[in-house]
C-alpha positions as CSV (number, residue, x, y, z in Angstrom):
1,X,21.1,5.3,3.7
2,X,23.0,2.6,1.2
3,X,21.6,1.8,-2.7
4,X,21.0,-2.0,-1.6
5,X,18.6,-0.8,1.5
6,X,16.8,1.9,-0.4
7,X,15.7,-1.0,-2.6
8,X,14.8,-3.3,0.0
9,X,12.8,-0.2,1.5
10,X,11.0,-0.2,-2.2
11,X,10.4,-3.4,-2.0
12,X,8.8,-4.0,1.2
13,X,6.6,-1.0,0.4
14,X,5.5,-3.0,-3.1
15,X,4.7,-5.3,-0.9
16,X,2.4,-3.8,1.0
17,X,0.3,-2.9,-1.9
18,X,0.8,-6.2,-3.1
19,X,-0.8,-7.1,-0.3
20,X,-3.7,-5.3,-0.3
21,X,-4.6,-5.6,-3.7
22,X,-4.9,-9.5,-3.1
23,X,-7.2,-9.2,-0.3
24,X,-8.6,-6.5,-1.9
25,X,-9.1,-9.1,-5.1
26,X,-11.1,-11.7,-2.6
27,X,-13.4,-9.9,-1.4
28,X,-14.0,-6.3,-2.5
29,X,-13.6,-6.7,-6.6
30,X,-10.2,-5.9,-6.9
31,X,-8.0,-7.2,-9.6
32,X,-5.0,-9.0,-8.0
33,X,-1.4,-8.3,-8.7
34,X,0.6,-8.8,-11.9
35,X,4.1,-7.9,-10.6
36,X,6.4,-5.5,-8.6
37,X,8.5,-2.9,-10.5
38,X,11.4,-1.3,-9.1
39,X,13.1,1.1,-11.3
40,X,16.3,2.9,-10.7
41,X,16.3,6.6,-10.5
42,X,18.4,9.6,-10.0
43,X,17.1,12.1,-7.9
44,X,19.3,15.0,-6.4
45,X,22.3,13.8,-7.8
46,X,21.8,10.8,-5.5
47,X,20.4,6.8,-6.4
48,X,17.0,6.4,-5.7
49,X,14.0,3.3,-6.7
50,X,10.6,3.8,-7.8
51,X,8.3,1.0,-7.3
52,X,5.0,0.0,-8.8
53,X,2.9,-2.6,-7.4
54,X,1.6,-3.3,-10.9
55,X,-2.1,-4.1,-10.6
56,X,-3.7,-6.7,-13.4
57,X,-6.0,-4.9,-15.1
58,X,-8.9,-5.8,-17.4
59,X,-10.2,-4.1,-20.4
60,X,-12.0,-1.2,-19.5
61,X,-11.8,-1.6,-15.9
62,X,-12.8,0.9,-13.5
63,X,-11.9,0.8,-9.8
64,X,-14.5,3.3,-8.5
65,X,-17.3,0.9,-10.5
66,X,-15.9,-2.6,-9.5
67,X,-14.9,-2.5,-6.4
68,X,-17.7,-3.2,-3.4
69,X,-17.6,-0.6,-0.1
70,X,-15.3,2.0,-2.5
71,X,-13.5,3.4,-2.0
72,X,-12.3,1.9,1.3
73,X,-10.4,-0.8,0.3
74,X,-8.6,1.5,-1.9
75,X,-7.8,4.1,1.0
76,X,-6.6,0.6,2.7
77,X,-3.7,-0.6,-0.2
78,X,-2.6,3.2,-0.8
79,X,-2.3,3.2,2.8
80,X,-0.3,-0.2,3.2
81,X,3.0,0.4,1.1
82,X,4.2,3.0,4.2
83,X,2.6,0.3,6.5
84,X,5.3,-2.0,5.5
85,X,8.4,0.6,4.4
86,X,7.9,2.5,7.3
87,X,7.4,-1.8,9.7
88,X,11.2,-2.3,7.8
89,X,13.0,0.8,8.8
90,X,11.5,1.5,12.0
91,X,10.1,4.9,11.8
92,X,7.3,6.9,12.2
93,X,4.6,6.4,9.9
94,X,4.6,9.8,8.9
95,X,8.2,9.5,7.5
96,X,6.8,7.7,4.3
97,X,3.4,8.8,4.4
98,X,3.7,12.5,4.1
99,X,3.7,15.3,1.7
100,X,7.1,16.3,1.9
101,X,8.6,13.9,-0.7
102,X,7.9,14.4,-4.3
103,X,8.6,12.0,-6.2
104,X,9.8,9.7,-3.7
105,X,8.9,6.7,-1.0
106,X,4.9,7.7,0.2
107,X,4.1,11.2,-1.3
108,X,1.9,10.2,-4.6
109,X,0.2,7.5,-1.6
110,X,-0.4,10.2,0.6
111,X,-1.9,13.0,-2.2
112,X,-4.4,10.2,-3.1
113,X,-6.0,9.8,0.3
114,X,-6.2,13.4,0.9
115,X,-7.6,13.7,-2.7
116,X,-10.5,10.7,-1.5
117,X,-11.0,13.1,1.5
118,X,-11.7,16.2,-0.7
119,X,-14.0,14.5,-3.1
120,X,-16.3,12.1,-0.5
121,X,-16.6,15.8,1.5
122,X,-15.0,14.7,4.5
123,X,-15.8,16.9,7.6
124,X,-12.7,18.2,9.6
125,X,-13.5,15.5,12.7
126,X,-14.0,12.2,10.1
127,X,-10.6,13.7,8.9
128,X,-9.1,13.4,11.9
129,X,-10.6,9.9,12.4
130,X,-9.5,8.5,8.9
131,X,-6.2,9.7,10.0
132,X,-6.1,8.2,13.5
133,X,-7.4,4.8,12.0
134,X,-4.4,4.7,10.0
135,X,-2.1,5.5,12.4
136,X,-4.0,2.8,14.6
137,X,-3.6,-0.1,11.7
138,X,0.0,0.8,11.6
139,X,0.6,-0.4,15.5
140,X,-0.9,-3.2,14.6
141,X,1.2,-4.2,11.3
142,X,4.6,-3.4,13.4
143,X,4.0,-5.1,15.8
144,X,2.6,-8.3,14.4
145,X,5.1,-7.7,11.5
146,X,7.7,-8.0,14.0
147,X,6.3,-10.6,16.0
148,X,6.6,-13.1,13.1
149,X,10.0,-11.9,11.8
150,X,8.9,-10.9,8.5
151,X,11.7,-9.1,7.1
152,X,14.1,-11.8,7.6
153,X,12.1,-13.0,4.6
154,X,14.6,-14.0,2.2
155,X,14.2,-11.5,-0.8
156,X,17.7,-10.8,-2.0
157,X,17.9,-13.0,-5.2
158,X,14.1,-11.9,-6.0
159,X,16.0,-7.9,-6.2
160,X,20.1,-8.4,-6.3
161,X,20.5,-7.9,-9.7
162,X,22.2,-4.1,-10.3
163,X,19.7,-3.2,-13.7
164,X,17.9,-0.5,-14.4
165,X,15.0,-1.7,-13.8
166,X,13.1,-5.3,-11.2
167,X,10.9,-6.8,-12.2
168,X,8.7,-9.2,-9.4
169,X,5.9,-11.7,-11.1
170,X,2.9,-12.0,-8.9
171,X,3.3,-15.5,-8.9
172,X,6.7,-15.3,-7.4
173,X,4.9,-13.1,-4.7
174,X,2.5,-15.2,-4.0
175,X,4.8,-18.0,-3.5
176,X,6.4,-15.9,-0.3
177,X,3.7,-14.3,0.8
178,X,0.9,-16.1,0.8
179,X,1.2,-17.8,3.5
180,X,1.6,-14.2,6.0
181,X,-1.8,-12.6,4.0
182,X,-3.8,-16.2,5.2
183,X,-3.2,-15.1,8.7
184,X,-3.3,-11.3,8.1
185,X,-7.2,-11.7,6.6
186,X,-8.9,-10.9,9.5
187,X,-7.2,-7.9,10.3
188,X,-7.3,-6.4,6.9
189,X,-11.0,-6.7,7.0
190,X,-11.7,-5.2,10.0
191,X,-9.5,-2.3,9.0
192,X,-11.4,-1.3,5.7
193,X,-14.4,-1.6,7.7
194,X,-13.2,1.1,9.7
195,X,-12.5,2.9,7.0
196,X,-16.4,1.6,5.1
197,X,-17.5,3.7,8.8
198,X,-16.0,6.7,8.3
199,X,-17.2,7.2,5.1
200,X,-20.6,5.9,5.6
201,X,-22.8,8.7,3.7
202,X,-20.2,10.7,1.7
203,X,-20.5,7.8,-1.4
204,X,-23.7,9.2,-3.2
205,X,-21.8,12.7,-3.0
206,X,-19.4,11.6,-5.3
207,X,-20.7,8.6,-7.3
208,X,-24.6,8.9,-7.5
209,X,-26.7,6.1,-9.8
């Protein structure tokens, strides 16, 4: 994969997180997006890019207290990066959301999702249901993005510079993607509800009142 395509891959991954962050702010008490940061790095003697969809976090903010239906919206947000990346590259979801590539693409998202499975004491059957839920949502999103020609959105002016760090502001992202987010709301809310149902009855184990 050439360097520019790697950067585009990273950008679209973070756009997936951005979309979920914005919907989490509107519906679940999230704090929304401040910016996307893309940093150049050397990994195994090759140029790579690490991304961050940086949240607009206020002082003393704690997701487990602030987020409605926690952890369902957080898990959705973690998965959305790999949903968009895998759709952009035309790959299977597990090419991104997996444990194999430390420090690159979806490794940390995968680890955080698994951590929630453990923290909330999901049964093996519930873990399988969650994995299938992620796969099903990815299929829906991939089809939707393809139908909309989503990845034909002009982004080169946002990421064309060759600096070690590229920053795309939240306002710029909203100008580009707010129409898509509005159309995508129902799909996202249904997804969060499915995750919520899988975790039903487990919240009190981790978050006693």
